[in-house]
Rosetta silent file (secondary structure, phi, psi, omega in degrees, C-alpha in Angstrom):
SEQUENCE: MNHWDIAAQVTTFPTLSIVPDAEKLLESFGPWVLIGLFAVLFIESGVLFPFLPGDSLIVTAAILAGPLGITWWQILLVGIPAAFLGDQVGYFLGRRFGRRLFTDDARILKTAHLEEAEAFFRKYGGISLVLGRFVPIVRTYVPLAAGTAAMPYRRFLAWNLGGGILWVGSMTLVGALLGGIPLVRDNIDVLAIVIVLVSVLPIVIGAVVKARKAKRA
SCORE:     score description
SCORE:     0.000 S_00000001
   1 L     0.000  139.227 -179.619    0.000    0.000    0.000 S_00000001
   2 L   -65.642  148.648  178.178    1.282    3.480   -0.838 S_00000001
   3 L   -88.030   99.184  178.151    2.505    5.690    1.998 S_00000001
   4 L   -84.995  169.916  172.841    0.126    8.607    1.989 S_00000001
   5 L   -76.489  172.305 -174.253    0.420   11.624    4.245 S_00000001
   6 H   -55.736  -46.718 -176.255   -1.510   11.710    7.517 S_00000001
   7 H   -66.511  -43.562 -176.483   -4.530   13.500    6.113 S_00000001
   8 H   -64.092  -26.379 -178.309   -4.809   11.386    2.989 S_00000001
   9 H   -65.940  -22.695 -173.212   -4.822    8.218    5.077 S_00000001
  10 L  -113.076   15.223 -174.052   -8.186    9.081    6.608 S_00000001
  11 L   -68.762  -22.916 -178.558  -10.056   10.490    3.627 S_00000001
  12 L   -92.369    1.687  173.982  -12.357    7.496    3.272 S_00000001
  13 L   -70.728  145.651  178.572  -13.586    7.620    6.855 S_00000001
  14 L   -66.526  145.326  175.630  -17.190    8.835    7.142 S_00000001
  15 L   -78.837  165.487 -178.783  -17.666   12.415    8.210 S_00000001
  16 L   -76.054  100.242 -178.505  -19.593   13.249   11.335 S_00000001
  17 L   -81.639  -24.548  179.683  -23.156   13.324   10.070 S_00000001
  18 L  -129.954  114.880  178.418  -24.600   13.587   13.557 S_00000001
  19 L  -120.633  101.268 -178.393  -22.851   15.745   16.169 S_00000001
  20 L   -56.660  147.337  176.654  -24.841   15.969   19.417 S_00000001
  21 L   -66.519  114.085 -174.519  -25.006   19.398   21.035 S_00000001
  22 H   -61.722  -41.917 -178.195  -22.228   19.173   23.633 S_00000001
  23 H   -64.115  -47.036 -179.650  -23.765   21.739   25.984 S_00000001
  24 H   -66.132  -36.652  179.643  -27.201   20.101   26.005 S_00000001
  25 H   -64.103  -44.407  178.514  -25.662   16.669   26.367 S_00000001
  26 H   -63.851  -42.347  179.819  -23.672   17.742   29.415 S_00000001
  27 H   -65.644  -32.094 -178.771  -26.696   19.449   30.967 S_00000001
  28 H   -67.566  -21.495  179.005  -28.810   16.338   30.383 S_00000001
  29 L   -74.434  -17.722  179.489  -26.475   14.370   32.654 S_00000001
  30 H    58.475 -134.271 -179.004  -27.498   16.550   35.606 S_00000001
  31 H   -70.055   -8.255 -179.355  -25.569   15.713   38.773 S_00000001
  32 H   -99.841   28.366 -174.099  -24.026   12.737   36.965 S_00000001
  33 H   -59.692  -39.207 -179.605  -22.148   14.929   34.503 S_00000001
  34 H   -68.520  -36.313  176.615  -18.742   13.411   35.293 S_00000001
  35 H   -66.903  -41.359  177.822  -20.098    9.893   34.852 S_00000001
  36 H   -63.243  -42.115  178.548  -21.688   10.930   31.565 S_00000001
  37 H   -61.943  -44.162  178.102  -18.439   12.511   30.392 S_00000001
  38 H   -59.178  -46.435 -176.282  -16.559    9.337   31.270 S_00000001
  39 H   -61.655  -45.313 -177.765  -19.070    7.164   29.383 S_00000001
  40 H   -64.826  -46.965 -178.973  -18.955    9.225   26.182 S_00000001
  41 H   -66.534  -37.106  178.292  -15.153    9.445   26.058 S_00000001
  42 H   -63.539  -47.856 -178.029  -14.791    5.762   26.910 S_00000001
  43 H   -65.272  -45.154 -176.434  -17.179    4.663   24.172 S_00000001
  44 H   -68.552  -26.905 -174.092  -15.745    6.975   21.519 S_00000001
  45 H   -77.193  -11.658  179.261  -12.152    5.995   22.286 S_00000001
  46 H   173.943   10.900 -177.783  -12.430    2.381   21.268 S_00000001
  47 L  -102.112   26.443  169.367  -15.803    0.727   21.735 S_00000001
  48 L    64.817   28.033  171.585  -16.606    0.927   18.017 S_00000001
  49 L  -132.117   90.751 -170.096  -19.105    3.793   18.128 S_00000001
  50 L   -84.474   -6.260 -171.936  -17.265    6.809   16.676 S_00000001
  51 L   -90.733   58.671  179.058  -20.117    9.290   16.219 S_00000001
  52 L  -129.948  151.536 -172.702  -19.764   11.120   19.524 S_00000001
  53 L   -87.592   61.594 -175.248  -18.555   14.700   20.236 S_00000001
  54 H   -56.358  -53.988 -178.445  -15.410   13.910   22.243 S_00000001
  55 H   -57.579  -55.541 -175.733  -13.405   17.055   21.452 S_00000001
  56 H   -66.273  -27.824 -179.850  -16.251   19.514   21.839 S_00000001
  57 H   -68.834  -42.366  179.285  -17.528   17.723   24.944 S_00000001
  58 H   -66.095  -47.584 -178.798  -14.225   18.145   26.803 S_00000001
  59 H   -61.540  -45.814 -179.284  -13.815   21.784   25.744 S_00000001
  60 H   -64.187  -39.974  178.607  -17.429   22.628   26.604 S_00000001
  61 H   -61.489  -38.776  179.361  -17.164   20.891   29.983 S_00000001
  62 H   -69.932  -37.967  178.964  -14.104   22.995   30.805 S_00000001
  63 H   -66.602  -41.893 -176.139  -15.822   26.227   29.704 S_00000001
  64 L   -98.462   20.846 -176.205  -18.976   25.475   31.707 S_00000001
  65 H   -52.478  -46.416 -179.674  -17.189   23.872   34.658 S_00000001
  66 H   -59.382  -58.772  178.993  -18.611   26.390   37.143 S_00000001
  67 H   -59.549  -29.382 -179.269  -22.289   26.152   36.101 S_00000001
  68 H   -81.533  -10.604  179.295  -21.974   22.370   35.811 S_00000001
  69 L    78.772   26.881  178.819  -20.627   22.151   39.365 S_00000001
  70 L  -128.520  174.726  178.266  -17.302   20.600   38.382 S_00000001
  71 L  -124.437  163.804 -177.743  -13.678   21.710   38.112 S_00000001
  72 H   -63.897  -34.443 -179.517  -11.076   21.380   35.376 S_00000001
  73 H   -70.822  -27.663  174.422   -9.011   18.919   37.415 S_00000001
  74 H   -68.639  -35.610  176.117  -12.065   16.671   37.798 S_00000001
  75 H   -61.090  -43.173  178.374  -12.396   16.690   34.006 S_00000001
  76 H   -64.622  -44.159 -177.504   -8.779   15.515   33.780 S_00000001
  77 H   -65.778  -27.430  178.958   -9.245   12.862   36.468 S_00000001
  78 H   -93.010  -43.689 -173.506  -12.297   11.485   34.640 S_00000001
  79 H   -68.290  -43.558 -177.791  -11.357   12.143   31.004 S_00000001
  80 H   -63.585  -49.010  176.572   -7.848   10.670   30.931 S_00000001
  81 H   -61.333  -36.302  179.570   -8.847    7.268   32.413 S_00000001
  82 H   -63.069  -46.304  179.205  -11.884    7.155   30.098 S_00000001
  83 H   -64.265  -42.636 -179.100   -9.746    7.774   27.017 S_00000001
  84 H   -63.869  -49.293 -177.073   -7.100    5.317   28.216 S_00000001
  85 H   -68.901  -34.684  176.976   -9.532    2.520   29.067 S_00000001
  86 H   -60.466  -43.681  177.765  -11.528    3.000   25.866 S_00000001
  87 H   -65.422  -34.700  177.160   -8.397    2.410   23.816 S_00000001
  88 H   -59.226  -44.800  179.080   -7.617   -0.659   25.925 S_00000001
  89 H   -62.044  -45.018  179.542  -10.968   -2.150   24.936 S_00000001
  90 H   -59.627  -42.957 -179.750  -10.342   -1.316   21.272 S_00000001
  91 H   -61.364  -48.407 -177.076   -6.909   -2.943   21.391 S_00000001
  92 H   -71.209  -29.428  172.513   -8.156   -6.173   22.959 S_00000001
  93 H   -64.055  -40.966  177.926  -11.111   -6.339   20.561 S_00000001
  94 H   -65.337  -42.578  179.419   -8.598   -6.103   17.734 S_00000001
  95 H   -66.051  -38.107 -174.065   -6.376   -8.801   19.248 S_00000001
  96 H   -82.824  -43.571 -172.744   -9.307  -11.123   19.963 S_00000001
  97 L  -113.247  -31.482  179.234  -11.569  -10.649   16.949 S_00000001
  98 H    54.883 -129.824 -174.505   -9.665   -8.559   14.386 S_00000001
  99 H   -72.718  -12.214 -179.175  -11.326   -8.454   11.000 S_00000001
 100 H   -65.492  -18.792  178.713  -14.154  -10.763   12.008 S_00000001
 101 H   -78.314  -15.106 -170.750  -15.971   -7.741   13.472 S_00000001
 102 L  -112.502  148.222  173.935  -16.052   -6.000   10.087 S_00000001
 103 E  -134.816  158.027 -175.716  -17.940   -6.530    6.844 S_00000001
 104 L   -65.238  -32.324 -173.801  -17.719   -4.780    3.491 S_00000001
 105 L  -104.936   11.122  179.383  -21.300   -3.490    3.532 S_00000001
 106 L   -72.064  155.910 -179.401  -21.597   -2.477    7.209 S_00000001
 107 L   -83.079  -41.295 -178.760  -22.426    1.130    8.049 S_00000001
 108 L  -106.881  -54.461 -179.008  -20.049    1.542   11.008 S_00000001
 109 L   -86.423   64.378 -176.424  -17.926   -1.619   11.233 S_00000001
 110 E   -92.966  137.254 -177.576  -16.949   -1.445    7.582 S_00000001
 111 H   -55.995  -38.333 -178.741  -13.856   -3.285    6.354 S_00000001
 112 H   -61.315  -35.382  179.673  -12.649   -0.222    4.460 S_00000001
 113 H   -66.005  -42.338  178.353  -12.540    1.811    7.688 S_00000001
 114 H   -65.210  -40.239 -179.421  -10.364   -0.797    9.380 S_00000001
 115 H   -62.865  -39.027  177.319   -8.061   -0.957    6.358 S_00000001
 116 H   -65.317  -43.400  178.535   -7.551    2.803    6.462 S_00000001
 117 H   -64.233  -37.663  178.245   -6.785    2.671   10.182 S_00000001
 118 H   -64.945  -41.583  178.121   -4.374   -0.205    9.580 S_00000001
 119 H   -64.404  -42.033  177.273   -2.574    1.763    6.865 S_00000001
 120 H   -59.617  -44.667 -178.093   -2.406    4.779    9.171 S_00000001
 121 H   -68.988  -41.967 -178.928   -1.010    2.595   11.944 S_00000001
 122 H   -61.773  -38.140 -178.293    1.526    0.802    9.736 S_00000001
 123 H   -75.068  -43.558 -172.078    3.024    4.059    8.538 S_00000001
 124 H  -103.836   -7.838  175.057    3.134    5.981   11.816 S_00000001
 125 H    59.262 -138.819 -175.499    3.345    3.144   14.330 S_00000001
 126 H   -59.378  -35.355 -177.105    2.925    4.066   17.967 S_00000001
 127 H   -66.572  -17.347  176.387    2.608    7.799   17.358 S_00000001
 128 H   -62.660  -25.983  178.170   -0.614    7.116   15.429 S_00000001
 129 H   -72.456  -17.358  175.435   -2.205    6.490   18.842 S_00000001
 130 H   -94.146  -51.744 -179.119   -1.398   10.120   19.691 S_00000001
 131 H   -60.778  -41.162 -177.438   -2.090   11.762   16.312 S_00000001
 132 H   -64.635  -22.926  178.842   -5.300    9.783   15.832 S_00000001
 133 H   -57.981  -30.316 -172.624   -6.713   11.157   19.085 S_00000001
 134 H   -95.679    8.178  178.802   -7.258   14.510   17.410 S_00000001
 135 L  -122.357  117.494  178.568   -9.150   13.205   14.369 S_00000001
 136 L   -53.814  150.704 -178.073  -12.816   12.153   14.733 S_00000001
 137 L    74.263  -51.864 -178.052  -13.552    8.558   13.681 S_00000001
 138 H   -59.362  -41.276 -176.607   -9.841    7.751   13.466 S_00000001
 139 H   -63.530  -20.681  177.976   -9.417    7.780   17.250 S_00000001
 140 H   -80.527  -36.090 -172.529  -11.989    4.982   17.514 S_00000001
 141 H   -93.508  -24.044 -176.643  -10.406    2.665   14.950 S_00000001
 142 H   -61.473  -45.797  177.528   -6.648    3.128   15.476 S_00000001
 143 H   -61.245  -32.889  176.607   -6.458    1.129   18.768 S_00000001
 144 H   -64.771  -42.172  178.076   -8.409   -1.633   17.051 S_00000001
 145 H   -63.946  -37.553  178.359   -5.874   -1.582   14.199 S_00000001
 146 H   -62.995  -41.349  177.699   -3.043   -1.748   16.751 S_00000001
 147 H   -67.589  -42.269  178.700   -4.609   -4.842   18.285 S_00000001
 148 H   -61.957  -36.955  179.589   -5.245   -6.446   14.919 S_00000001
 149 L   -81.660    1.995  179.011   -1.610   -5.832   13.976 S_00000001
 150 L    58.318   43.124  175.159   -0.510   -7.443   17.278 S_00000001
 151 L   -60.407  134.097  178.949    1.402   -4.373   18.456 S_00000001
 152 L   -51.889  131.007 -170.979    3.414   -5.332   21.572 S_00000001
 153 H   -61.522  -40.263 -179.509    1.189   -4.539   24.541 S_00000001
 154 H   -62.161  -38.672  177.780    3.809   -2.681   26.582 S_00000001
 155 H   -66.980  -44.179  177.393    4.512   -0.397   23.639 S_00000001
 156 H   -58.797  -42.477 -177.645    0.803    0.143   23.065 S_00000001
 157 H   -57.747  -45.376 -177.804    0.336    0.931   26.750 S_00000001
 158 H   -66.158  -48.041 -179.440    2.904    3.739   26.711 S_00000001
 159 H   -66.117  -37.951  179.658    1.622    5.400   23.525 S_00000001
 160 H   -62.316  -46.436 -179.564   -1.998    4.989   24.633 S_00000001
 161 H   -64.310  -44.232  179.326   -1.359    6.677   27.976 S_00000001
 162 H   -62.219  -42.327  179.342    0.601    9.503   26.360 S_00000001
 163 H   -65.350  -41.224  179.659   -2.084   10.087   23.742 S_00000001
 164 H   -64.419  -42.849  179.298   -4.881   10.124   26.303 S_00000001
 165 H   -64.645  -45.227 -178.003   -3.077   12.616   28.539 S_00000001
 166 H   -65.455  -43.096 -177.442   -2.186   14.918   25.641 S_00000001
 167 H   -66.459  -57.075 -177.946   -5.668   14.830   24.102 S_00000001
 168 H   -64.360  -41.189 -179.234   -7.743   15.337   27.261 S_00000001
 169 H   -62.721  -45.598 -178.273   -5.191   17.721   28.749 S_00000001
 170 H   -68.748  -40.411  178.957   -4.992   19.979   25.686 S_00000001
 171 H   -66.297  -37.606  177.538   -8.777   20.056   25.161 S_00000001
 172 H   -66.896  -41.173  179.041   -9.318   20.883   28.838 S_00000001
 173 H   -62.928  -43.572  177.918   -6.708   23.628   28.684 S_00000001
 174 H   -58.866  -46.728 -179.847   -8.353   25.144   25.593 S_00000001
 175 H   -64.028  -40.881  179.933  -11.730   25.139   27.348 S_00000001
 176 H   -64.318  -38.997  179.570  -10.319   26.610   30.552 S_00000001
 177 H   -71.800  -41.959 -179.022   -8.650   29.453   28.637 S_00000001
 178 H   -71.939  -24.966 -178.418  -11.663   30.155   26.429 S_00000001
 179 L   -63.455  -19.743  178.854  -14.011   30.044   29.403 S_00000001
 180 L   -85.384   -0.407  179.487  -12.659   33.401   30.541 S_00000001
 181 L  -103.983  110.921 -176.501  -13.826   35.075   27.327 S_00000001
 182 H   -53.790  -40.857 -178.204  -17.493   36.157   27.611 S_00000001
 183 H   -60.215  -40.980  179.248  -18.040   36.100   23.827 S_00000001
 184 H   -70.925  -45.417 -177.633  -16.936   32.465   23.660 S_00000001
 185 H   -61.189  -32.183 -177.734  -18.811   31.441   26.817 S_00000001
 186 L   -88.525   -3.435 -178.908  -22.040   32.925   25.462 S_00000001
 187 L  -134.423   51.771 -176.673  -21.702   31.255   22.033 S_00000001
 188 H   -65.539  -32.186  179.970  -20.692   27.694   22.861 S_00000001
 189 H   -61.351  -40.194  177.799  -22.854   26.267   20.072 S_00000001
 190 H   -66.887  -41.413  179.672  -20.784   28.168   17.500 S_00000001
 191 H   -60.945  -40.291 -179.725  -17.571   27.052   19.204 S_00000001
 192 H   -60.735  -40.510  178.477  -18.657   23.402   19.022 S_00000001
 193 H   -64.738  -41.809  179.467  -19.125   23.722   15.265 S_00000001
 194 H   -62.129  -42.574 -179.862  -15.688   25.321   14.912 S_00000001
 195 H   -60.941  -44.345  179.150  -14.080   22.499   16.910 S_00000001
 196 H   -63.190  -43.550 -179.722  -15.670   19.865   14.681 S_00000001
 197 H   -62.543  -42.763  177.997  -14.595   21.719   11.534 S_00000001
 198 H   -64.502  -38.310 -178.940  -11.024   22.010   12.771 S_00000001
 199 H   -64.021  -38.447 -177.786  -11.030   18.317   13.719 S_00000001
 200 H   -91.355    1.651  179.917  -12.075   17.191   10.244 S_00000001
 201 H   -56.650  -42.140  177.128   -9.783   19.659    8.469 S_00000001
 202 H   -58.558  -33.732  178.974   -7.085   16.999    7.909 S_00000001
 203 H   -66.067  -42.806  179.206   -9.684   14.848    6.158 S_00000001
 204 H   -64.566  -46.814  179.768  -10.606   17.709    3.827 S_00000001
 205 H   -61.003  -43.206  178.888   -6.962   18.533    3.111 S_00000001
 206 H   -60.407  -39.186  179.001   -6.234   14.868    2.505 S_00000001
 207 H   -63.640  -41.080  179.340   -9.093   14.623    0.024 S_00000001
 208 H   -65.210  -45.651 -179.761   -7.749   17.607   -1.917 S_00000001
 209 H   -62.066  -44.052 -179.489   -4.194   16.221   -1.930 S_00000001
 210 H   -63.538  -40.372  179.426   -5.387   12.793   -2.998 S_00000001
 211 H   -65.040  -39.367  179.697   -7.513   14.271   -5.798 S_00000001
 212 H   -67.191  -40.322  177.714   -4.564   16.308   -7.109 S_00000001
 213 H   -63.040  -40.574  179.492   -2.273   13.272   -7.086 S_00000001
 214 H   -66.470  -36.286  179.870   -4.876   11.266   -8.977 S_00000001
 215 H   -66.610  -41.253  178.545   -5.274   14.078  -11.501 S_00000001
 216 H   -65.627  -39.249 -179.663   -1.516   14.219  -12.133 S_00000001
 217 L   -66.502    0.000    0.000   -1.369   10.454  -12.509 S_00000001
């Protein structure tokens, strides 16, 4: 398989057709907001359901920490283990079942999605577990690809932990900094859209690059 750049590797992943409103989702959890945050991040990180607003949920939780009755350090204490454990599940699903979970005509567990994640993983190795954290859809399938490829568990463990800390930590920091800006705090719905657009930007760039290469060929 050709070695594409990072963006081009994920161009065939489905885009986020349904992005739940992060603010409403957090408010719907009520006093169980930290448990809800844990559940969403855990599921999105490797339990084969990629259509959840992980990035925007962390940022929004940090911005609305006060009204939600939580603190930024609680977000870190809940978010990092959720991201870490979700990837653990994805890895062991890949080791145990591999391609048997996927079919060519499936809507979510589609063979083509796994193949793209495998190509991404083969080229970038362990660091794909860090880079993939910041790309919707990809972050769900990369740990599965690592398991399918039988990546040594100790190596996976280190990259997984580093990726989870960097992802949750950076998103929390962004939210904490933006939370002090009234314009941002009062327009969280717009911010959520911006976060999603920025997250899928590599996919768009990759599609353009891939199209240009095909045109030259």
